[in-house]
Steps between C-alpha positions, in 0.01 A plus 500: 500500500627846421410752768510863395409795722445852372619713665772265630418347840711661772455224758401138540180356355278223637422210265206275591419178317365149537654172382401140453645195327395144423793361702697648792786722381715797592441826312755780490441867417792703371516873431762595243676167559506530883291262709240692705270214605486121518206290611323168475178435313273203434141429391355747752490864392736694728526880526829682542628856536853619428657840546706568189817700558516839335714531189661805342365406154135573415444140392573154639470144377317262735531127435313217670666160451520147637782248461248212510403371155153574367251212498210413269171649616321170419566166331317619184701523177619855445470591869690816591817480708442717807737619771299745714222756461524863604178680601384844615824690445476845667752776548466773761692729731596321824268544795636742763 
């Protein structure tokens, strides 16, 4: 995800999201190549909140990833290979 703020953000931002996956796995969030969060997910939808560090540049690249291999969503031919699902992504100023 490319995050761009105009005017440039002068402080940290709060990222809220929910995750789930068909099998238990670790998911990592990096901002501009630096790990800012790591957590576990499974079949249950779990909500998370992360305070993103401020950056001097007006844009950042956020990447969610998992080292666990994707699995087929079903035994049907042509089933998609899925790793995890990201829901309800929200960005806001941190709460005081």
